[in-house]
C-alpha positions as CSV (number, residue, x, y, z in Angstrom):
1,X,14.6,46.0,-28.9
2,X,14.1,44.9,-25.3
3,X,12.4,41.5,-25.2
4,X,9.2,41.1,-23.2
5,X,10.0,37.4,-22.9
6,X,13.0,36.6,-20.7
7,X,16.0,34.9,-22.2
8,X,18.1,35.4,-25.3
9,X,18.2,33.8,-28.7
10,X,21.5,33.2,-30.4
11,X,20.9,32.9,-34.2
12,X,23.8,31.3,-36.1
13,X,23.7,31.5,-39.9
14,X,26.5,32.2,-42.3
15,X,24.2,33.7,-45.1
16,X,24.0,37.4,-44.1
17,X,20.6,38.1,-45.7
18,X,19.0,35.0,-44.1
19,X,20.6,35.8,-40.8
20,X,19.3,39.4,-40.8
21,X,15.8,38.2,-41.8
22,X,15.7,35.6,-39.0
23,X,17.0,38.0,-36.3
24,X,14.6,40.7,-37.4
25,X,11.6,38.3,-37.3
26,X,12.5,37.2,-33.8
27,X,13.0,40.8,-32.6
28,X,9.7,42.0,-34.1
29,X,8.1,39.1,-32.2
30,X,9.5,40.5,-28.9
31,X,12.6,38.3,-28.5
32,X,16.1,39.4,-27.5
33,X,17.8,38.0,-30.6
34,X,21.4,38.4,-31.8
35,X,23.0,37.1,-35.0
36,X,26.3,35.3,-35.5
37,X,28.0,34.4,-38.8
38,X,29.7,31.3,-37.3
39,X,29.4,29.0,-34.4
40,X,32.8,29.9,-32.9
41,X,31.5,33.4,-32.1
42,X,28.3,32.2,-30.4
43,X,29.7,29.3,-28.4
44,X,31.4,31.4,-25.6
45,X,28.1,32.9,-24.6
46,X,26.7,29.5,-23.7
47,X,27.2,28.2,-20.2
48,X,25.2,26.5,-17.4
49,X,23.6,29.8,-16.4
50,X,22.7,30.9,-20.0
51,X,19.1,32.0,-20.0
52,X,18.3,31.4,-23.6
53,X,18.3,29.1,-26.7
54,X,20.5,28.6,-29.7
55,X,19.2,28.5,-33.3
56,X,21.9,27.3,-35.8
57,X,22.1,26.2,-39.4
58,X,23.7,22.7,-39.7
59,X,26.0,23.7,-42.5
60,X,28.4,26.4,-41.4
61,X,32.0,27.4,-42.2
62,X,34.4,26.0,-39.6
63,X,32.4,24.4,-36.7
64,X,29.2,22.9,-38.0
65,X,25.8,23.1,-36.4
66,X,26.2,19.5,-35.2
67,X,29.5,20.4,-33.6
68,X,27.9,23.4,-32.0
69,X,25.2,21.1,-30.6
70,X,27.8,18.7,-29.1
71,X,29.8,21.6,-27.6
72,X,26.7,23.2,-26.1
73,X,25.7,19.9,-24.5
74,X,29.1,19.7,-22.9
75,X,28.9,23.2,-21.5
76,X,25.2,23.3,-20.6
77,X,23.2,20.1,-21.4
78,X,19.8,21.8,-20.7
79,X,20.2,24.7,-23.1
80,X,17.8,24.0,-26.1
81,X,19.5,23.9,-29.5
82,X,17.3,24.3,-32.6
83,X,18.9,23.2,-35.9
84,X,18.0,24.6,-39.3
85,X,18.3,22.1,-42.1
86,X,18.2,22.0,-45.9
87,X,16.1,19.5,-47.7
88,X,19.0,17.0,-48.0
89,X,19.8,17.2,-44.3
90,X,16.7,15.7,-42.9
91,X,18.2,12.4,-41.9
92,X,21.1,14.3,-40.3
93,X,18.6,16.4,-38.4
94,X,16.7,13.3,-37.1
95,X,20.0,11.9,-35.8
96,X,20.7,15.3,-34.2
97,X,17.3,15.0,-32.4
98,X,18.4,11.7,-31.0
99,X,21.6,13.3,-29.9
100,X,19.7,15.9,-27.9
101,X,18.7,18.7,-30.3
102,X,15.5,20.4,-29.1
103,X,13.9,20.6,-32.6
104,X,14.8,21.2,-36.2
105,X,13.3,23.5,-38.9
106,X,13.5,22.7,-42.6
107,X,14.4,25.4,-45.1
108,X,12.6,27.3,-46.4
109,X,10.5,28.1,-43.4
110,X,7.9,30.7,-42.5
111,X,8.8,33.2,-39.7
112,X,5.8,31.9,-37.7
113,X,7.4,28.5,-37.5
114,X,10.7,29.9,-36.3
115,X,8.9,32.1,-33.7
116,X,6.7,29.4,-32.3
117,X,9.6,26.9,-32.0
118,X,11.8,29.5,-30.2
119,X,8.9,30.4,-27.9
120,X,8.4,26.8,-26.8
121,X,12.2,26.3,-26.4
122,X,12.5,29.4,-24.3
123,X,9.6,28.5,-22.1
124,X,11.3,25.1,-21.4
125,X,14.7,26.8,-20.7
126,X,13.2,29.3,-18.3
127,X,11.3,26.5,-16.5
128,X,14.5,24.6,-16.1
129,X,16.2,27.6,-14.6
130,X,13.3,28.1,-12.2
131,X,13.7,24.5,-11.1
132,X,17.5,25.1,-10.6
133,X,16.7,28.3,-8.6
134,X,14.2,26.4,-6.5
135,X,16.7,23.6,-5.8
136,X,19.1,26.2,-4.5
137,X,16.4,27.8,-2.4
138,X,15.3,24.5,-0.9
139,X,18.9,23.7,-0.1
140,X,19.2,26.9,1.8
141,X,15.9,26.8,3.6
142,X,17.5,25.8,6.9
143,X,18.3,29.5,7.5
144,X,15.3,31.0,5.7
145,X,11.8,31.6,6.9
146,X,9.2,29.4,5.1
147,X,7.6,31.0,2.1
148,X,4.0,32.0,2.4
149,X,2.6,32.0,-1.1
150,X,-0.4,34.1,-2.1
151,X,-1.7,37.5,-3.0
152,X,-5.1,37.5,-1.5
153,X,-6.0,40.2,1.0
154,X,-6.3,37.5,3.7
155,X,-2.7,36.3,3.1
156,X,-1.4,39.8,2.9
157,X,-2.9,40.4,6.3
158,X,-1.3,37.2,7.6
159,X,2.1,38.3,6.4
160,X,1.7,41.7,8.1
161,X,0.7,40.1,11.4
162,X,3.7,37.7,11.2
163,X,6.1,40.5,10.5
164,X,4.6,42.5,13.4
165,X,4.5,39.9,16.2
166,X,7.3,37.4,15.2
167,X,10.0,39.5,16.9
168,X,8.1,39.5,20.2
169,X,7.2,36.7,22.7
170,X,3.5,37.2,22.4
171,X,1.5,34.0,22.4
172,X,-0.3,33.4,19.1
173,X,-3.4,31.3,18.2
174,X,-3.7,30.3,14.6
175,X,-7.2,29.4,13.6
176,X,-8.0,27.6,10.4
177,X,-9.3,24.4,8.8
178,X,-7.4,21.2,8.5
179,X,-4.7,21.4,5.9
180,X,-4.8,25.2,5.6
181,X,-1.1,25.6,6.5
182,X,-1.2,26.5,10.2
183,X,2.2,24.8,10.9
184,X,3.8,26.9,8.1
185,X,2.6,30.1,9.9
186,X,3.9,28.8,13.2
187,X,7.3,28.0,11.6
188,X,7.4,31.5,10.0
189,X,6.8,33.0,13.4
190,X,9.7,31.0,14.8
191,X,12.1,31.6,11.9
192,X,11.5,35.4,12.0
193,X,11.9,35.6,15.8
194,X,15.0,36.0,18.0
195,X,14.5,32.3,19.0
196,X,15.2,31.0,15.5
197,X,18.4,29.3,16.6
198,X,16.6,27.3,19.3
199,X,14.3,24.3,18.8
200,X,11.0,24.5,17.1
201,X,9.0,21.6,18.7
202,X,5.6,20.7,17.2
203,X,3.1,18.6,19.1
204,X,-0.2,17.4,17.7
205,X,-2.5,17.4,20.7
206,X,-5.1,15.3,18.8
207,X,-2.6,12.5,18.0
208,X,-1.3,11.9,21.5
209,X,-3.2,9.3,23.6
210,X,-4.5,10.9,26.8
211,X,-2.6,8.4,29.1
212,X,0.7,9.4,27.5
213,X,0.0,13.1,27.2
214,X,1.4,14.2,30.6
215,X,4.6,12.2,30.3
216,X,5.2,13.4,26.7
217,X,4.6,17.0,27.6
218,X,6.3,17.3,31.0
219,X,8.8,14.4,31.0
220,X,9.5,12.0,33.9
221,X,12.1,10.8,36.3
222,X,13.2,7.2,36.7
223,X,10.6,5.1,38.6
224,X,7.8,7.7,38.1
225,X,5.7,4.8,36.8
226,X,6.0,1.2,35.6
227,X,8.5,1.1,32.7
228,X,10.1,4.5,33.5
229,X,13.7,3.3,33.6
230,X,15.5,6.6,33.0
231,X,14.8,10.3,32.9
232,X,13.0,11.6,29.9
233,X,12.8,15.2,28.9
234,X,9.3,16.3,27.9
235,X,8.3,18.5,24.9
236,X,8.0,21.6,27.0
237,X,11.5,21.3,28.3
238,X,12.8,20.2,24.9
239,X,11.6,23.5,23.5
240,X,13.7,25.5,26.0
241,X,14.6,28.8,24.5
242,X,12.6,28.2,21.3
243,X,9.0,27.7,20.2
244,X,6.5,25.1,21.2
245,X,3.8,24.6,18.6
246,X,0.6,23.0,19.9
247,X,-1.5,21.9,17.0
248,X,-5.2,21.0,17.5
249,X,-5.1,22.6,20.9
250,X,-8.8,22.1,21.2
251,X,-8.1,18.3,21.7
252,X,-5.9,18.8,24.8
253,X,-7.4,17.0,27.8
254,X,-8.8,19.3,30.5
255,X,-6.5,18.0,33.2
256,X,-3.5,18.9,31.1
257,X,-4.9,22.3,30.3
258,X,-4.7,23.2,34.0
259,X,-1.0,22.1,34.1
260,X,-0.1,23.9,30.9
261,X,-1.8,27.1,32.2
262,X,0.4,26.9,35.3
263,X,3.6,26.5,33.2
264,X,2.6,29.6,31.1
265,X,1.8,31.7,34.2
266,X,4.7,30.6,36.4
267,X,7.4,29.7,33.9
268,X,8.2,26.4,35.7
269,X,7.3,22.8,35.4
270,X,7.8,19.6,37.3
271,X,8.6,16.3,35.7
272,X,6.5,13.3,36.7
273,X,8.0,11.7,39.8
274,X,9.8,14.8,40.8
275,X,9.2,17.7,43.2
276,X,12.0,19.8,41.7
277,X,10.8,22.7,39.7
278,X,12.4,23.3,36.3
279,X,12.4,26.8,34.9
280,X,11.3,27.0,31.3
281,X,11.7,29.8,28.8
282,X,9.7,29.3,25.6
283,X,7.2,30.8,23.3
284,X,3.9,29.0,22.7
285,X,2.1,29.1,19.4
286,X,-1.1,27.2,19.3
287,X,-3.4,26.2,16.4
288,X,-7.1,25.2,16.4
289,X,-9.9,24.6,13.9
290,X,-13.4,25.8,14.5
291,X,-14.7,28.4,17.0
292,X,-12.8,28.0,20.3
293,X,-15.5,29.9,22.2
294,X,-17.8,27.0,21.3
295,X,-15.4,24.6,23.1
296,X,-15.3,27.0,26.1
297,X,-19.1,27.1,26.2
298,X,-19.3,23.3,26.0
299,X,-16.9,23.0,29.0
300,X,-14.1,21.2,27.0
301,X,-11.7,24.1,27.0
302,X,-10.7,26.5,29.8
303,X,-11.5,30.1,29.2
304,X,-8.4,31.3,31.1
305,X,-6.1,29.2,29.0
306,X,-7.7,30.4,25.8
307,X,-7.1,34.0,26.9
308,X,-3.5,33.2,27.7
309,X,-2.9,31.6,24.3
310,X,-4.6,34.1,22.0
311,X,-2.9,37.3,22.8
312,X,-2.8,37.5,19.0
313,X,-5.1,35.5,16.7
314,X,-4.1,34.8,13.1
315,X,-7.1,33.7,11.0
316,X,-6.2,31.5,8.0
317,X,-9.2,31.2,5.7
318,X,-9.7,28.0,3.6
319,X,-8.6,28.1,0.0
320,X,-12.2,28.3,-1.2
321,X,-12.3,31.8,0.3
322,X,-9.0,33.0,-1.2
323,X,-9.2,31.6,-4.8
324,X,-6.6,34.0,-6.1
325,X,-4.0,32.0,-4.0
326,X,-4.8,28.6,-5.5
327,X,-2.8,28.9,-8.8
328,X,0.3,30.5,-7.4
329,X,0.4,27.8,-4.7
330,X,-0.2,25.0,-7.2
331,X,2.6,26.3,-9.4
332,X,5.0,26.5,-6.4
333,X,4.1,23.0,-5.4
334,X,4.7,21.8,-9.1
335,X,8.3,23.1,-9.0
336,X,8.8,21.7,-5.5
337,X,7.5,18.3,-6.6
338,X,9.7,18.4,-9.8
339,X,12.8,18.9,-7.7
340,X,11.9,16.1,-5.2
341,X,10.9,13.6,-7.9
342,X,13.5,14.7,-10.4
343,X,10.8,15.1,-13.1
344,X,10.1,18.1,-15.4
345,X,7.5,20.5,-14.1
346,X,4.5,20.6,-16.5
347,X,3.4,23.9,-17.9
348,X,-0.2,24.8,-17.0
349,X,-2.5,26.2,-19.6
350,X,-4.8,29.0,-18.9
351,X,-7.7,26.5,-18.9
352,X,-5.9,24.5,-16.3
353,X,-5.6,27.6,-14.1
354,X,-9.3,28.3,-14.4
355,X,-10.2,24.8,-13.4
356,X,-7.9,24.9,-10.4
357,X,-9.4,28.1,-9.2
358,X,-12.9,26.8,-9.6
359,X,-12.5,23.9,-7.2
360,X,-13.3,24.3,-3.5
361,X,-10.3,22.2,-2.2
362,X,-11.9,21.0,1.0
363,X,-8.5,19.6,2.0
364,X,-7.0,23.0,1.5
365,X,-3.2,23.4,1.0
366,X,-2.5,19.8,1.9
367,X,-4.9,18.5,-0.8
368,X,-3.5,21.0,-3.3
369,X,0.1,19.9,-2.7
370,X,-0.9,16.2,-3.1
371,X,-2.6,17.1,-6.4
372,X,0.6,18.8,-7.6
373,X,2.6,15.8,-6.7
374,X,0.3,13.5,-8.7
375,X,0.4,16.0,-11.6
376,X,4.2,15.9,-11.8
377,X,4.2,12.1,-11.5
378,X,1.7,11.9,-14.4
379,X,-0.8,10.0,-12.3
380,X,-4.4,10.5,-13.6
381,X,-6.4,12.8,-11.4
382,X,-9.6,14.8,-11.5
383,X,-8.0,18.1,-10.4
384,X,-5.9,20.4,-12.6
385,X,-6.5,19.0,-16.1
386,X,-10.2,18.1,-15.7
387,X,-13.2,19.8,-14.3
388,X,-16.4,18.1,-13.2
389,X,-19.2,18.4,-15.7
390,X,-21.3,21.5,-15.1
391,X,-18.8,23.0,-12.6
392,X,-18.9,26.3,-14.5
393,X,-22.6,26.5,-14.2
394,X,-22.5,26.2,-10.4
395,X,-20.7,29.5,-10.2
396,X,-22.5,32.9,-10.0
397,X,-22.8,34.7,-13.4
398,X,-20.4,37.5,-12.2
399,X,-17.7,35.0,-11.3
400,X,-18.1,33.1,-14.6
401,X,-17.8,36.4,-16.6
402,X,-14.7,37.4,-14.6
403,X,-13.1,34.1,-15.2
404,X,-13.8,34.3,-18.9
405,X,-12.4,37.8,-19.1
406,X,-9.3,36.8,-17.2
407,X,-8.7,33.9,-19.5
408,X,-9.1,36.1,-22.6
409,X,-6.6,38.7,-21.2
410,X,-4.1,36.0,-20.1
411,X,-4.4,34.4,-23.6
412,X,-3.7,37.8,-25.3
413,X,-0.7,38.4,-23.1
414,X,0.6,34.9,-23.9
415,X,0.1,35.4,-27.6
416,X,2.0,38.7,-27.5
417,X,4.7,37.4,-25.2
418,X,3.7,39.8,-22.5
419,X,3.7,43.0,-24.6
420,X,0.8,45.0,-23.0
421,X,0.4,47.5,-25.9
422,X,0.0,44.7,-28.4
423,X,-2.4,42.8,-26.1
424,X,-4.5,45.9,-25.6
425,X,-4.7,46.3,-29.4
426,X,-5.6,42.7,-29.9
427,X,-8.4,43.0,-27.2
428,X,-9.5,46.4,-28.6
429,X,-9.2,48.2,-25.2
430,X,-7.2,51.1,-23.8
431,X,-3.9,50.2,-22.4
432,X,-4.7,51.8,-19.1
433,X,-7.9,49.7,-18.9
434,X,-5.9,46.6,-19.6
435,X,-3.4,47.4,-16.8
436,X,-6.3,47.9,-14.4
437,X,-7.8,44.5,-15.3
438,X,-4.4,42.8,-15.1
439,X,-4.0,44.3,-11.6
440,X,-7.4,43.1,-10.6
441,X,-6.9,39.5,-11.9
442,X,-3.3,39.2,-10.7
443,X,-1.8,39.0,-14.2
444,X,1.6,40.4,-15.1
445,X,3.5,40.8,-18.3
446,X,6.5,38.5,-18.8
447,X,9.6,40.2,-17.5
448,X,7.8,42.4,-15.1
449,X,8.6,42.1,-11.4
450,X,6.4,39.5,-9.9
451,X,7.5,39.3,-6.3
452,X,5.1,37.2,-4.4
453,X,5.4,36.2,-0.7
């Protein structure tokens, strides 16, 4: 039987009848289980990349279950080993737990006990492998475009726009609330462009004091002003050949807007204190929050500069308007935080997912990432594990019904280890109907392809 849950189960038991019964119970529950009469036959299958768990009787001919535990820990310390004990071996099993065994099961045991213990151990193992894969991915991110997580129509549209315009030099204006991830979009445009090997220079226009703005952007020559002892290259020149990202562009002083417009039109700049033009070749990506036409109407932003900057506009809605992206983002941030803090990544329950999706997240992606950090660190918070009293009642009836239905379907899939046919039977609905609802709610069976951007 092909398992609907990823990972293998190596079942080591010298009693043939007991071994067959155990393997059959695991296979009927949807696991990819194989039986072995001795530890020596199972051990070669265990290494650091082994995506599974080991279940072994303690008393075996030749190598014992305790010896197998020690050997597994030498080869792959993170592979869970579950020991099966007789009544007289309890103290031995307790010591084995101290030595790193994942759990032990006392004979005689019900098949449900075996299945539940294996399920938990496999979930832990797969999570560890996910963490390992993420570490590798993060280590190689110097050459990869940043990941844009989400499955909402808005994010799908953002990905399509990035793929379309990144290879060009078209100026892009990214519009979105604070913390929505505008710099991530800008970096993606840069990393997917022919300029990827040149600098990506980010400037927060709202954080630079106005008196320093011109010298920071354009640079200066020695003696240009008091304290200018040597030449300084400005941000525009530093981004030569690459991408200049101007965040909070609406905060740029009017006097500087005129000079920036000239650079974009003519492709040249002059450092402060110099009459020598410097030719620049760069791409400008700007980001703003709010309606830029309101700033134009108020006289705080030049219309001609706006038209120069927004050849292409990418709108990035707040998380409250793309709730289906909240949980995938949070789970990604959990893994990221687990790697950074060297902590295990907690598993989210379906109730946790519902509560995450119900929050408005006014701080957007930045707030969500901070919440994931606190969750991994075990710091009490009022986000993922807790919902404000009466939060469900604040939602429209249709959304509350949909969330309840999604939770029921997700729970059925979890209980059947992702077997859609069994879940449909449990929910008393047609399999085709279940597939349609899974598609609508973004649910997938374990083992199915779940490629998200």
